[in-house]
N, C-alpha and C positions, 0 to 999 in steps of 0.2 A: 502495500499500501503507500508507503513511504515513496518507493521509485515514478509509482504513478504520482504522486503529489508532486515531487520535483521538477516535471515533465509540465504541471500547472504553475510552479512557481518561478519559468525563465524571468517574468519582467522582475526580479528580485536580485536575479542575477545580471542582468543586462542593463540595466539605467545608469545611462554615463560613467562608464570603468574608470575613464579617467575626468580628473574634474573638472579640464579646458571645457568637457562639454562636446567633445568629440561622438560622433557614432562609435556605440560600443558593440563588439563584438564576441561571440560566445559560441560555445559548441552546437548549440542546441537552437540559434536561432532562428530556424526554417522552420520550427514547429510552430513560431508565432507567427500572427494571422495580421491582416492587414490594419485592423482596429487596435489590437497593442503595439504596432509599430508605430502607426499616425499617432497613439499616445506617448508613446516615449521620444517621438521626434518632438514633440510640442516639449516636452519640460526639458529636452537638450534646448531647444532653442532660447527656452525661461531660463535656462540655468546661465548659457553664454550673456545672455543680457544682463543677469545680474553680476557676472565678474565683469563686464567691460566697466560696472560703476566703482570697481575694487580700487583701491592707493594704485598709483603706476608702480611700487614696489610689491606688493600684492600678486599682482597681474605676473610680474618678472618671475616671481616665485611658482607661479602657479606655469609657466611654461617652461619652468627647471623641474617640474614634476612630469613634466606630460616628454621632455626630453629622457629624462632617467627610464620614464615606463615604457618607449619607445626602446629603449635599448633592453630592457628586459632587465632593470634595477630597481625592484622592488623593494628594497630598503631603504635607497637614496632617495627613492618618491618618499618613503614612510616618511626618512627624516625631514624632509623639507616640509610637507605636509604636518607637521604635529609642531616646525616651528610656525608655520604658517597659524597654526589653531591658537599656539601660545602670546603670537601677535594681536589675534582677531579671536579671543573666547566667546561672542556673541555670535558668530557665524557659524549659521548652520548648515551651509552647504560644505563648510571643510569638514565638520566632524560627521555628517554623512559620507562622506568622500572616504574618511580616514578606517569609519567602520568597513566600509568595503573594501579596503586593503587588506585590512585587520581580518577579515572573513577569509580573501582568497587567499590567505597563508592560511587557513585553519585556526585563526584563535576567533573563536567565536564567542567567547563570552567576553572581550576586549571589544568584536564588532558591538555588539549588543550593547554591551555600555553606552556607545557612540551613538549607537542609532536614536537611545533615550536620551540622548543629553540633545541630539539636533530636532528630535519632535519636541522638547521641552521649550528651545529657543523659535521653532518654528511648527506650530501646531497644524498650519495647513498645509505642509509639503504632502500631498496622499502618500508619493513612493519612499517617503521613511516610512512610512508604517509597513508599504510592503514588505521592506528588505529587512524591518524589524520582524515580521511574523516570519519570513524566509528563516531568517536566522535561527528562530527558537522551532521553528520545522527540522532546521538540518539537525539542532541538540536534540531533538525527539522529544521536543517541551510543545504536542501539541496542544494540551489544555489552556496554557498561555497563549500559543499562537494563534488558536481561536479567538482570545479574548480580546488581541491586538485587534484581529479584522472586524471585531464586532467595535470597537471602537473606531476602526476606521469608516465601515459602513454607518455608522449612528452620526459621523461627522460626514460624510459625502455619503447620504443614501441614494442618490442618484448615479452612482459612478457602476457601470457593472464590471469592470476590474476587479474592483472591491470586492462585491457581491459573489463574484466568480472565487474569489481569494477565499472568502467564508465557506463559499459552499465546499470547495477542497478538503478546507480545515474540517469538516462537519463528515467528511466522506472518510476522510485520515481517521477521524474518530470511531468510525462504522454506525456511524447517524443516519441509514442510508434515507430515509424519508424528512428527515429533517432537511440534509443535501439537498434533494431531489427539491424541496422547497425552495430551496437558496438559490440554486440554479435556474429555476424557471423565474424568481426574481430578477436575476442577473440576466437575463434574457429579455428581460424588458426594459431591462435601464439600457443605456447611452454610455459609449458607442455599443453600435451593432455589430455582434461578435462571432465569427464563426469558429474560433475557438472556443468559446464559451457553448454554444450551442451543440457542439461536437463533443464537448465534457457533459451537457444534460444526456445528450444521446448514450453516451457510453454507460452512465450510470443506470439510464431507463433500460438498458441491454440485460447487464448486470442484473437488474428487477425482474428477468423475463418480459420486459414490455418492447418486444422486439418491433412490432409496429408501429410505437410510439418512437423508436430509437432511429428507425427507417426516416421518421418525417424529420425527426429533427435534424438528422444529417443530409438531408434533401433540403432542407432548409439553409443550413448552412453553405451547401455549394452552390444556391441561389444567389447567396447572400456576397459568397467568396469564388466564383467558377473555377476547379483547377486546384481547390485546397488538399493539398497530400496529403492530412492527415485526415481529415475527414473522408477521402475517395478511399484510403486504405480500409476505415473502418467501414465503411458502404461494402463496398466488395466482400468482406469477410463476412459479414452477414447471412444465415441461413435465407434459403430461397422458399 
């Protein structure tokens, strides 16, 4: 179940893996649909705009972080970012980035603490909650991951990405009927997402509702024709 959950948590690993707001890359990015990618691009653009308002010296350090990451030197990137955090203790973006760096290096406790600090500084950054919940799930702390998604959906009730994340946590906690309700809520929310419709179909299939699963997969493909993840699931349905 945790492996399946990770597939639905790509966004927690993808968002702005470099502080400069350059497009991120991840092994499973191909699983993301147009809706997720558009949301990530929106946040990327917003982050880039925020960085442009930083003092010139901080922007220069940010460029050094980017260069260190391109060179594969995560330790140097982390050293510079930690210095930036000391200079700008109220900057939520820097703490969010530092959390991602720690998480990529397997230091999940430090990552979680930094995500919590980022949320405290900027409770309106949706993706900080996504990263926090993803880290909690990676630590197999599913009850607290669910609680984080509940905070997220309470603050942003119409955001389908958050609703999908909450549904995925319920599913991972073996609460399939609550997960089904949450996935259906996610489908009604915005942005419309082929990935979310596919997640709904997968759960319907596991619950023995094959006809409903087929309808969900077909709806996903109407929304995003050629979406490989859905095509694979639909093709594997019993006739």
